Structure formats: structure tokens, C-alpha cells
C-alpha positions in Angstrom: -21.3 3.2 6.8 -17.6 3.8 6.9 -15.8 7.1 6.4 -14.0 7.1 3.0 -11.4 9.6 4.1 -8.4 7.7 5.3 -7.7 10.0 8.3 -6.8 8.0 11.4 -8.9 10.4 13.6 -11.9 9.4 11.6 -11.0 5.8 11.3 -11.0 5.6 15.1 -14.7 6.3 15.0 -15.6 4.6 11.7 -19.3 4.6 11.4 -19.8 6.6 14.6 -20.6 10.1 13.5 -21.8 12.6 16.1 -25.5 12.9 15.7 -28.5 14.4 17.4 -30.4 11.5 18.8 -34.0 11.5 17.6 -35.7 8.2 17.9 -37.5 6.8 14.9 -38.5 3.7 16.8 -37.6 2.8 20.4 -38.8 -0.8 20.7 -36.2 -3.6 20.6 -36.5 -5.9 17.7 -37.7 -9.5 18.4 -35.2 -12.0 19.6 -36.0 -15.2 17.7 -33.0 -17.3 16.8 -32.4 -18.4 13.2 -33.1 -22.1 12.6 -30.2 -24.3 11.8 -26.6 -24.2 10.5 -24.9 -26.5 8.0 -23.8 -28.5 11.0 -27.4 -29.2 12.0 -27.3 -27.2 15.2 -28.7 -23.8 16.1 -27.6 -21.2 13.4 -25.5 -18.3 14.4 -27.2 -16.0 11.8 -30.1 -14.0 13.3 -31.7 -11.4 11.1 -33.9 -9.8 13.8 -31.8 -6.6 14.3 -31.2 -6.0 10.6 -34.9 -6.6 10.0 -35.6 -3.9 12.6 -33.3 -1.5 10.9 -35.2 -1.9 7.7 -37.7 0.6 6.4 -40.0 1.2 3.4 -40.1 4.6 1.6 -42.2 6.0 -1.2 -39.8 8.6 -2.8 -41.1 11.7 -4.6 -40.4 12.1 -8.3 -36.8 12.9 -8.8 -35.1 13.4 -12.2 -32.9 10.5 -13.3 -34.1 8.2 -10.6 -36.5 5.3 -10.8 -36.5 1.6 -10.1 -38.2 -1.7 -11.0 -42.0 -1.6 -11.1 -42.1 1.7 -9.2 -45.6 2.7 -10.4 -47.2 -0.5 -9.2 -45.2 -0.7 -6.0 -44.2 2.8 -5.0 -42.5 1.8 -1.7 -38.9 0.7 -1.9 -36.6 -0.9 0.7 -34.2 1.1 2.8 -32.1 0.6 5.9 -31.4 3.0 8.8 -27.7 3.8 9.1 -27.2 3.8 12.9 -28.7 2.3 16.0 -27.8 3.9 19.3 -28.2 2.1 22.5 -30.1 3.9 25.2 -29.5 3.8 29.0 -32.4 1.4 29.4 -30.8 -1.1 26.9 -33.2 -0.3 24.0 -32.1 1.0 20.7 -33.2 3.9 18.5 -32.7 4.3 14.7 -30.4 7.2 13.7 -29.4 8.9 10.5 -26.1 10.5 9.7 -25.1 14.1 10.6 -27.0 16.7 12.5 -30.8 16.3 12.7 -33.2 19.1 11.9 -36.5 18.5 13.6 -38.3 21.2 11.7 -37.6 19.5 8.3 -37.2 15.9 9.6 -33.9 15.7 7.8 -30.3 14.8 8.6 -27.1 16.6 7.5 -26.3 13.4 5.6 -29.5 11.4 5.5 -31.3 8.5 7.1 -30.4 5.8 4.6 -27.3 5.3 2.5 -26.3 3.3 -0.6 -23.3 1.7 1.1 -25.4 -0.1 3.7 -28.4 -0.8 1.5 -26.1 -2.6 -1.0 -24.3 -4.7 1.6 -27.6 -5.5 3.5 -29.0 -6.8 0.2 -26.0 -9.1 0.0 -26.8 -10.4 3.5 -30.4 -11.2 2.6 -29.4 -12.7 -0.8 -26.9 -15.0 0.8 -29.3 -16.0 3.6 -32.0 -16.7 1.0 -29.7 -18.8 -1.1 -28.2 -20.6 1.9 -31.5 -21.3 3.7 -34.3 -20.9 1.2 -35.9 -18.3 3.5 -38.8 -16.5 1.7 -38.7 -13.5 3.9 -35.0 -12.9 3.1 -35.9 -13.2 -0.6 -38.4 -10.5 -0.2 -36.1 -8.3 1.8 -33.3 -8.7 -0.8 -35.8 -7.8 -3.6 -37.0 -4.6 -1.9 -33.5 -3.5 -1.0 -32.3 -4.0 -4.5 -35.2 -1.9 -5.7 -34.1 0.8 -3.2 -30.5 0.5 -4.3 -31.3 0.9 -7.9 -33.4 3.9 -7.1 -30.3 5.5 -5.6 -28.4 4.8 -8.8 -28.5 7.7 -11.4 -30.1 6.2 -14.5 -29.7 9.0 -17.1 -27.5 11.9 -17.9 -23.7 12.4 -17.7 -23.5 10.6 -14.3 -25.5 7.5 -15.4 -24.4 4.4 -13.5 -23.1 6.3 -10.6 -24.9 6.3 -7.2 -26.3 8.9 -4.9 -25.1 8.0 -1.4 -27.7 9.5 0.9 -31.5 9.6 1.2 -33.6 11.5 3.7 -36.5 9.9 5.7 -39.1 11.0 3.1 -37.2 9.5 0.2 -35.6 12.8 -1.0 -32.1 12.3 -2.3 -29.3 14.3 -0.6 -26.6 14.4 -3.3 -24.3 16.8 -1.3 -24.2 15.7 2.3 -23.0 17.7 5.4 -20.3 16.9 6.3 -19.4 16.4 2.7 -18.3 13.1 1.1 -16.0 12.7 -1.9 -17.0 12.8 -4.7 -19.4 15.7 -4.1 -22.1 15.5 -5.5 -22.0 11.9 -4.5 -23.0 10.6 -8.0 -20.4 12.7 -9.8 -17.7 10.1 -9.9 -16.4 6.7 -8.9 -17.0 5.8 -5.3 -17.1 3.1 -2.6 -20.9 3.1 -3.0 -20.6 2.5 -6.8 -18.3 -0.5 -6.0 -20.7 -1.9 -3.4 -23.7 -1.4 -5.8 -21.8 -3.6 -8.3 -21.3 -6.2 -5.5 -25.0 -6.3 -4.7 -26.2 -6.2 -8.4 -23.9 -9.0 -9.4 -25.0 -11.3 -6.6 -28.6 -10.2 -7.0 -28.7 -11.0 -10.7 -27.4 -14.5 -10.1 -29.9 -15.2 -7.3 -32.9 -14.0 -9.2 -32.1 -15.3 -12.6 -34.2 -18.4 -12.3 -36.6 -17.1 -9.6 -37.7 -13.9 -11.3 -36.2 -13.5 -14.8 -37.8 -10.1 -15.4 -36.3 -8.6 -12.2 -33.0 -10.3 -12.9 -32.9 -8.7 -16.4 -33.6 -5.3 -14.8 -30.7 -5.9 -12.4 -28.5 -6.9 -15.3 -29.3 -3.6 -17.1 -28.4 -1.6 -14.0 -25.2 -3.6 -13.5 -24.4 -2.7 -17.1 -24.8 1.0 -16.3 -22.5 0.6 -13.3 -19.8 -1.2 -15.3 -20.1 1.5 -18.0 -19.5 4.1 -15.3 -16.4 2.3 -14.2 -15.2 2.0 -17.8 -15.4 5.7 -18.6 -14.2 7.0 -15.2 -11.7 4.4 -14.0 -10.7 1.9 -16.6 -10.1 4.6 -19.1 -6.8 4.8 -17.2 -6.1 1.0 -17.4 -2.3 0.5 -17.7 -1.4 3.9 -16.4 0.4 4.3 -13.1 0.9 6.7 -10.3 4.4 7.4 -9.0 4.2 7.2 -5.2 7.5 7.8 -3.5 9.3 6.2 -6.5 7.1 3.1 -6.8 4.6 2.7 -9.6 1.1 1.8 -8.5 -2.1 1.3 -10.6 -4.1 4.4 -11.5 -7.2 2.3 -12.4 -8.6 1.4 -9.0 -12.1 2.5 -8.0 -11.6 5.5 -5.6 -7.9 4.7 -5.8 -8.6 1.7 -3.5 -7.9 -2.0 -3.7 -10.5 -2.1 -0.8 -13.3 -0.6 -2.9 -12.3 -2.4 -6.0 -12.3 -5.7 -4.2 -15.9 -5.3 -3.3 -16.9 -4.7 -6.9 -15.0 -7.9 -7.9 -17.2 -9.8 -5.4 -20.2 -8.9 -7.6 -18.6 -9.2 -11.0 -17.1 -12.7 -10.4 -20.4 -14.6 -9.9 -22.1 -12.5 -12.6 -19.4 -13.4 -15.1 -19.6 -17.1 -14.2 -23.4 -17.0 -14.8 -23.5 -15.0 -18.0 -20.0 -14.8 -19.6 -20.8 -11.1 -20.3 -17.9 -9.8 -22.3 -17.9 -6.2 -20.9 -18.1 -7.4 -17.3 -15.4 -10.0 -17.9 -13.0 -7.3 -19.3 -13.8 -4.9 -16.4 -13.3 -7.7 -13.9 -9.9 -8.7 -15.3 -8.6 -5.2 -15.5 -9.8 -4.3 -12.0 -8.3 -7.6 -10.6 -4.9 -6.7 -12.2 -5.1 -3.4 -10.3 -5.8 -5.0 -7.0 -3.0 -7.6 -7.6 -0.6 -4.8 -8.3 -1.2 -3.5 -4.7 0.2 -6.8 -3.4 3.6 -6.8 -1.6 6.4 -9.3 -1.2 8.5 -10.2 1.8 6.9 -12.1 4.6 9.7 -10.9 7.0 9.5 -7.2 6.4 6.8 -4.5 6.2 4.0 -4.9 5.1 4.6 -8.6 5.5 2.9 -9.6 2.2 -0.3 -7.6 2.6 -2.3 -6.2 -0.2 -2.3 -2.5 0.5 -5.7 -0.8 0.4 -4.9 2.6 -0.9 -2.8 3.4 -4.0 -1.4 6.8 -2.9 0.0 5.4 0.3 2.9 2.8 0.6 2.9 2.8 4.4 -0.7 2.6 5.4 -2.9 -0.6 5.9 -6.3 -0.8 7.6 -8.5 -3.8 8.4 -11.8 -2.0 7.7 -13.0 -2.4 4.1 -10.2 -5.0 3.6 -12.0 -7.2 1.1 -9.5 -6.7 -1.6 -8.0 -10.1 -1.2 -11.5 -11.7 -1.1 -12.5 -10.1 -4.4 -9.2 -10.8 -6.0 -9.4 -14.5 -5.1 -12.9 -14.7 -6.6 -11.8 -13.0 -9.8 -8.6 -15.1 -10.1 -10.6 -18.3 -9.7 -13.0 -17.3 -12.4 -10.3 -16.1 -14.8 -8.1 -19.2 -13.9 -5.1 -16.9 -13.5 -2.6 -18.2 -10.9 -0.6 -14.9 -11.2 -3.6 -13.0 -9.7 -3.9 -15.5 -6.9 -0.3 -15.2 -5.7 -0.8 -11.8 -4.0 -3.8 -13.3 -2.2 -1.7 -16.2 -1.0 0.9 -13.8 0.4 -1.8 -11.7 2.1 -3.5 -14.7 3.7 -0.6 -16.8 4.6 2.1 -14.3 5.5 0.3 -11.2 6.6 -2.9 -12.5 8.1 -1.3 -14.8 10.7 0.9 -11.9 11.8 -2.1 -9.5 12.0 -4.2 -12.0 14.0 -1.3 -12.6 16.5 -0.1 -9.0 16.8 -3.1 -6.8 16.9 -6.2 -8.4 15.4 -8.2 -6.4 12.8 -7.2 -2.9 13.8 -8.1 0.3 11.9 -4.6 1.5 11.2 -1.0 0.4 10.7 0.6 3.6 9.4 3.1 1.9 9.4 3.4 1.3 13.2 0.1 0.1 14.8 -1.3 3.5 15.6 -5.1 3.1 15.5 -5.9 0.1 17.6 -9.7 0.4 17.2 -11.3 -2.8 16.0 -14.6 -3.0 14.2 -16.8 -5.7 12.7 -16.0 -4.6 9.1 -12.3 -5.3 9.6 -12.9 -8.6 11.3 -15.3 -9.8 8.6 -12.9 -8.7 5.9 -10.2 -11.0 7.3 -12.7 -13.9 7.5 -13.9 -13.3 3.9 -10.4 -12.9 2.5 -9.1 -16.2 4.1 -12.2 -18.0 2.9 -11.8 -16.5 -0.5 -8.4 -18.2 -0.8 -9.8 -21.4 0.6 -12.6 -21.4 -2.0 -10.3 -20.6 -4.9 -7.7 -23.3 -4.0 -9.9 -26.0 -2.4 -7.5 -25.9 0.6 -10.1 -26.6 3.3 -7.6 -26.3 6.1 -7.6 -22.6 5.7 -11.2 -22.5 6.9 -9.7 -23.0 10.4 -7.6 -19.9 10.0 -10.8 -18.1 9.0 -12.3 -19.4 12.3 -9.4 -17.7 14.2 -10.2 -14.5 12.4 -13.9 -14.9 13.3 -13.1 -15.5 16.9 -13.1 -11.7 17.2 -16.9 -11.8 17.3 -16.9 -14.2 20.2 -14.3 -12.6 22.5 -10.9 -12.5 20.9 -10.7 -8.8 20.9 -9.2 -6.0 23.1 -12.2 -6.1 25.5 -12.5 -9.9 25.7 -16.2 -9.4 25.1 -18.6 -11.1 22.7 -19.3 -8.6 19.9 -22.0 -10.5 18.1 -25.2 -11.4 20.1 -26.9 -14.4 18.4 -29.9 -13.9 20.6 -30.7 -10.5 19.1 -28.7 -10.4 15.9 -26.8 -7.3 17.0 -23.1 -6.8 16.3 -21.7 -4.0 18.4 -20.0 -1.0 16.8 -16.5 -1.7 17.9 -13.9 -1.9 20.6 -11.2 0.7 21.4 -7.6 -0.1 21.8 -8.0 0.2 25.6 -10.8 -2.3 25.7 -14.0 -0.1 25.7 -16.9 -1.6 23.8 -19.2 0.7 21.8 -22.5 -1.0 22.4 -24.3 0.9 19.6 -25.2 -1.5 16.7 -25.5 0.3 13.4 -26.1 -1.1 10.0 -22.5 -1.6 8.9 -21.5 -3.5 12.1 -24.7 -5.6 11.8 -24.1 -6.3 8.2 -20.6 -7.5 8.6 -21.4 -9.5 11.7 -24.1 -11.3 9.7 -21.8 -11.9 6.7 -19.3 -13.6 9.0 -22.1 -15.6 10.7 -23.5 -16.8 7.4 -20.0 -17.9 6.4 -19.6 -19.8 9.7 -23.0 -21.4 9.4 -21.9 -22.8 6.1 -18.6 -24.1 7.5 -18.9 -25.9 10.8 -15.2 -26.5 11.2 -14.5 -22.7 11.1 -17.5 -22.1 13.4 -16.1 -24.5 16.0 -12.7 -22.7 15.9 -14.3 -19.3 16.1 -16.0 -20.1 19.4 -12.6 -20.7 21.1 -12.0 -17.1 21.8 -10.6 -16.5 25.4 -7.1 -15.1 25.3 -4.6 -17.5 27.0 -1.3 -16.1 25.6 -0.1 -13.5 23.1 3.6 -13.3 22.3 4.2 -10.7 19.6 6.0 -7.4 18.8 6.5 -4.6 21.2 6.4 -0.9 20.2 9.1 1.3 21.7 8.7 5.1 21.1 11.9 6.9 20.1 10.8 10.2 21.8 10.7 8.3 25.1 14.5 7.7 24.9 17.5 9.5 26.2 18.9 12.1 23.8 22.6 12.8 23.3 24.4 15.4 21.2 22.6 17.2 18.4 19.3 15.3 18.9 15.8 16.8 19.5 12.3 15.5 20.0 10.3 16.1 16.7 6.6 17.0 17.1 4.9 17.5 13.8 1.9 19.9 13.6 -0.2 16.9 12.8 0.7 13.2 13.5 -1.1 12.3 10.2 1.0 13.2 7.2 -1.6 12.6 4.6 -0.5 9.0 3.9 0.9 7.8 7.2 1.1 8.7 10.9 3.8 9.3 13.5 3.4 6.8 16.3 2.8 8.6 19.5 2.5 11.9 17.6 6.3 12.4 17.7 9.7 11.1 16.9 13.4 12.1 17.2 15.5 14.3 14.8 19.1 13.3 14.7 21.9 15.5 13.2 25.3 13.8 12.5 26.7 12.7 15.9 23.3 12.9 17.6 21.9 9.9 19.4 18.9 8.4 21.1 19.0 5.5 23.5 16.1 3.4 24.6 15.7 0.2 26.6 14.6 -2.8 24.5 12.4 -4.9 26.9 13.4 -8.4 27.6 11.8 -10.7 25.0 12.1 -13.9 23.2 14.8 -13.8 20.5 13.7 -10.9 18.3 14.5 -9.0 15.2 14.5 -5.2 15.4 12.4 -3.2 13.0 12.9 0.6 13.2 10.2 2.9 12.0 11.9 5.8 10.3 11.2 8.6 7.9 12.8 8.1 4.5 13.6 11.2 2.4 15.7 11.4 -0.8 18.3 13.7 0.9 18.3 12.0 4.3 21.4 10.4 5.9 22.1 7.2 7.7 21.8 5.8 11.2 23.8 3.2 13.1 22.0 0.8 15.5 23.6 -1.0 18.4 22.4 -3.1 21.4 24.6 -3.1 24.5 27.4 -1.7 22.3 27.2 -4.4 19.6 26.3 -3.3 16.1 22.9 -4.8 15.0 22.5 -2.9 11.8 22.3 0.3 9.9 19.5 2.2 8.1 19.8 4.3 5.0 17.0 6.9 5.3 17.4 8.0 1.7 16.1 4.8 0.2 13.0 6.4 -1.2 12.0 8.0 -4.5 10.7 11.5 -5.1 7.2 12.4 -3.7 5.5 12.1 -7.1 1.8 11.4 -6.7 2.1 10.7 -2.9 0.0 13.1 -0.7 3.0 13.9 1.4 6.8 14.3 1.1 8.9 11.5 2.5 7.8 8.1 3.6 7.4 6.7 7.1 8.7 3.2 6.6 9.6 0.1 8.6 13.2 -1.1 8.1 14.5 -4.5 9.2 17.9 -4.6 10.8 19.9 -7.4 9.3 22.3 -7.8 12.2 22.1 -10.3 15.1 18.8 -10.8 16.8 18.4 -9.7 20.4 16.6 -10.7 23.6 16.6 -7.1 25.0 19.1 -4.6 26.2 20.2 -1.0 25.8 19.7 0.2 22.2 21.5 3.2 20.9 20.8 5.0 17.6 23.5 7.2 16.2 23.1 9.8 13.4 25.9 9.3 10.9 25.3 11.6 8.0 22.8 14.4 7.2 19.6 14.7 9.1 17.5 11.7 10.0 14.2 11.1 11.8 13.3 8.0 13.9 9.7 7.4 14.8 9.7 4.2 16.9 11.1 0.6 17.1 9.2 -2.7 16.7 10.7 -5.5 18.6 9.5 -8.6 16.7 10.0 -12.1 18.1 11.3 -14.6 15.6 8.5 -16.9 16.7 5.2 -15.2 17.7 2.1 -16.9 18.9 -1.6 -16.5 19.9 -3.2 -19.1 22.2 -6.9 -19.1 22.8 -9.0 -21.2 25.2 -12.7 -21.9 25.6 -15.6 -24.3 25.3 -13.3 -27.2 26.2 -11.1 -26.6 23.1 -7.9 -24.7 22.3 -6.3 -22.8 19.4 -2.7 -21.9 18.8 -1.6 -19.8 15.9 2.2 -19.6 15.6 3.9 -17.4 13.0 7.6 -17.5 12.2 9.8 -14.5 11.2 12.9 -16.7 11.1 14.9 -17.0 7.9 15.2 -20.8 8.4 13.0 -23.6 9.6 12.4 -23.3 13.3 11.3 -25.8 15.9 9.0 -24.6 18.7 7.0 -26.1 21.5 3.3 -25.4 21.5 1.1 -25.8 24.6 -2.5 -26.2 23.6 -5.5 -25.8 26.0 -8.3 -28.3 26.1 -8.5 -32.1 26.0 -8.9 -34.6 23.2 -7.3 -34.8 19.8 -5.7 -31.8 18.3 -5.2 -31.1 14.5 -1.8 -29.5 13.8 -1.4 -28.0 10.4 1.8 -26.4 9.1 1.8 -23.9 6.2 4.5 -22.3 4.1 4.6 -18.5 3.6 2.4 -18.8 0.5 -0.3 -20.8 2.2 0.6 -24.3 0.9 -0.1 -27.0 3.4 3.2 -28.6 4.4 2.0 -31.2 6.9 -1.1 -32.2 8.9 -0.9 -34.3 12.0 -2.9 -35.1 15.1 -1.9 -35.4 18.7 -3.6 -35.8 22.1 -0.6 -34.3 24.0 -1.1 -31.0 25.8 2.4 -29.9 24.7 4.2 -30.8 21.4 6.9 -29.7 19.1 6.2 -28.2 15.6 8.7 -27.5 12.8 7.6 -24.3 11.0 9.2 -23.5 7.6 10.9 -20.2 7.1 8.3 -17.4 7.6 5.5 -19.9 7.6 2.9 -20.5 10.2 1.3 -23.4 12.2 -2.3 -23.7 13.4 -3.2 -26.2 16.1 -6.9 -26.7 17.1 -8.8 -29.0 19.4 
């Protein structure tokens, strides 16, 4: 269950609300391992922990809420939100918010629609992938529970109540509050995830149980109608965010939320051809595509941005926008909608995996280094979405690199998914501390990733190579740590979070004309300099030099009016166009008007991530060079290595094999190479 507010302080603890621990059950779930994968070996997917999180509830009569066959079968499927690890290694089931033992209620609730919807997807996919009858039953009951949470009548018909208490009572206004409040009063993440589950559910049950599938189709129709009247009524309208037009017709203003709805609409449209769903899918997909960016060599490096009101904020959690867009583009046969996915997967993702892995916040500097399963799985799903849409199987190995997070390629170097228990841990902080709780969201996204790996042995093999051997990537230098000269002062805002972005280190430097700040650029491979600066319409210019040699200038006024942005000005990453550097004394001089400098990213022209383990090796090399570049790759392991080279749009340029431990690779401008053995 993630926080929908995009405040970095909350993102750092996504899904980890402070709660009063009251055990609902204290025994560990069983530890049987799932049977087999597509490769014929032991499957990675183990449903024990998510089974243990499950519950059955007979809700009281509540106006506007019912579900399939409720009179004959009054208990519906639910899922506990959190699972906290105790000192003795056992786990307890936890709800959200503060617990009241007198009423046996939580400030938020025990169960939530976000997790019930996504857990239903887990069971649906497991059932479809393995034929497992128990997963079919779990999917059926969770879909009954999810549709009970959906408001079926009245002005909010089609929307979804987020929270339910242990006795089945709906909590439409949680504490702390969610937006919208009441939770079924407008478009939401949980509405988008309901569409995801209902779309996949209808397809799965169409032949198995036509009556239930027809019910799911009716409820999906209600959800689509809600999106039509609340979101798509603004189709074609735009928001003006710092002078840039962005779509005003995204669910909850998010390409992230909208992408998850597309994951349900795409298979449903393929199966039924439903006209209303097709129109909704196409319009929503156009909105997500409009959040795509260009420029593999500059911020945000081709990423599809997740939140329309912010041009300088990207987060890994909830990052399934590219996956949903790929699915919709494939169904609609629209190459124009696939291009933003290509840029996100081929230009942005390799840089992300090398530089930070799936962190919770680039805003625009990497400021929230927390990594969670939701973010890791979102990268896996998005890369595989492009692979499925294009038939380019080689991208599955890149998805394997993204999935290696679960097996140790993270800040802690720890395995985050335990195949013996089915637990996925709740995250790892930027300083390498693992949160060994294992709540529903983490479990769900760990299992979605494992289901994908079980179906793709090549990706699974790469994912298991996860011990960090080498990382060569950007270095962040804080401006406020430098030496000030003339009319220059350290700037400390009241809050580091501006409403759309965040000051790295919570501070920066204010320069008046003639003021300067000097910092040491650490010795590095040949690098391009990327200043993080505040842009304002009336701001001035700065001049940047290394060891006295001019390397570029920045116009801080290159931004439009605030418009619909939550905050004035724009923290942005510039790219100095002067000579590259290998380190030295950097000086920033204020030339005209007032300017603000946040930090400096020192970005190697060729960055790389090298992983070792299980007798194999992986090297991911990403180029920021403006021309083709030749680089030497040293790959761990023995045996034959597959070396694939891709352009910046994800087109395979070459594929070769070698048994050499060290070899040269020619990478096209701003493309990447992936070597695995």
C-alpha cells in the first residue's frame, strides 16, 4: 500500500506507516516451495506468505456495496496490509494507522483496495501460468472482495472505497486522510488498480466461469464510466506546468496510476473489442505518452515522468506507466505510442540501473535513495512490456538486470525475496539497512517479478547474478559544501521539498552578480558536468570553469511562468556543453541577477555496472557520449558470454559471443551494451 502523496519524506517510508502492533496471527506461514518454472527447475514463485496475509470477511449491509453471489456466499476475500517481523523472527498481520483495541479498528483499516486488486492479479497470473486451482479460488474471492469495495450506485458509482475494517465495515475517510476524501469521491490510484484487476480477471474467467466474467465486465464498465466522467471529460486539455503543456486527463494526474489501468484495459480490449474500453484505453495511453521525454544525454534521460504537475520529479515506485503504455500501444498498433516506451527503457532504464537502482526519488538530483520492491518490479515489468510489444527477446536480459535487485543487487547487498517463504522485504534504505517487515505491497510486487522470471528462464538466469563487482557512475557534489566568494550565501529553504521537487542536501547557494562558489570535482573518468540549478523567469546567468578553463554557462531564466505547477520556479538539471573533465577545481560565477545552485552531477561519458555470482557475470554499460565510443569490458565468470549492443531507442545493433574475460565493445551514441554469461 503506497502513499499517494508525493512528499519525499513519505516516499522514504512508502508502505511503512507507524502503527500500534496488535497481532491478528503470530504463526509463520508454511514454507513449501512452488513447483516448477518454465525452465523446468524449481519455481521462484512461492505463494505461502501472500496466502497467509489473506483473510475472509462477511461484511455488514452497507448502502451501495455488494458483490457477486453475496447472499449465497457471504464471506469475501481480503488481504492484510502489513506484516511486521517480531524479535523472534515470526510475523504479525497489521492494519494501517493507529489501532483502537476497544473497537478493534484501525485509523485507516485492516484491508485496502490497492493491495486486494494487485493481489488478485498475482493469483490470476499464477493460475493462468500454472493451472493451480487454489490460485483460481483465491483470485475469485479477492475479486469478489474488490468489487464489494467498489461503489455500485449513486453519484460515485464506479469509484472505489480504499479501506475496510476487520469486521468488513468500510472506512471511507481514513486517518490519516487520503486524497480523494471520501476515498470513493473521485479518481484515484485504487480506481486504476481496480481496472487492472477487473480487466485481467474478466479475461481469465471468460471461459472458466462465464457468469462471473460477465459480472466482472459489468463492474469494469462502471469503472470505465467513472474514468470517462471524471478524467476523460478533460481529454485534449492541458495543464501549463512551468511553461510546458502536459496532459490534464491522467488518472490522479499520474502516468503511474494511469499505466496500471492500461494493464487491465489492454487484455480486456483484445478479448472483447469493447468500444468504450477501447476509446478510454487510447485516450489514457495518449496521456501517458505525453509524459514521455526526449534527450538521452540530458535530464530526465528519456524517462516517462510519473506526475503531470512536476517536470523535475521521477520515482521508481508505481513506475508501471511504460508497461501499461507498451501494452496499449501494442493492442492499438500505434508506433507513436511505443516511442516514449523505447526511450524510457533504452535510454533511461540502463542509466537508472547503473546509477542508483530503483530509488524512490530523483527530484531532480537523487535525493531519496530508498529502494522498494514496487519500484524494482515496475522496472522489470516496463522492460518486459517493451520486449513483449516488439518481440525483441534480448531485452529480457535487461529485465533480468532490473530483477537482480531481489537477489542482492541493492544498497544492502542482501537477498530481498526469500523463495523459501515467499516473503519480499519492505525495502532497503540508502545506507544499506534492510526493513525485514514483509507487507502486502512488497509481497505482491516480489511475486509479480518472480512470475515474470519463472516464465522467462533467460531473464531469471541473469537476475540471479547479483553481487556488485563494480559501479562507475555519476557523483553528486553539493554546492553548499563549497567555498563562497563575494556576494554569495548558503541558501537553506524552510522545507527541502518545494511541492514538486527537492533541494539536494536540503540547501543550495545563492549567488548575486560577482558572487562565486568553488568546489572540488573528484577525479573521475572523462565526464560531462550537469549542474542542478533553480530556474526562475527573472533569474540571471552563471559561468562554470574547471581549473580556470570555461566549461559552460547556464541561463537560469529558461523556464516559463509557474502556471499549474505546485511551486514557483523549477529545480532542473542543466548539461554544460563545454569540454569534458576528469576532475579539478570547479568555480561557479554569478554573472547577472540572482541565481541559485543546488548541486553538481559529475557524469562519466561511459558508465557501467558489473555484477558477479553463481559462476556468471553481467556488465551493463551506458554511454553519454555524443558519438560512438569504444570501451573495454571485463566480465566475471567463465564460459561463453553474449554481448548485445543497443541504440538509444532500444533497437538491437549487434549480438556477438565471446569466451574472453576482457573484450572491446563499440557503443553507439547514448546507447548501451549488455554482456551476460
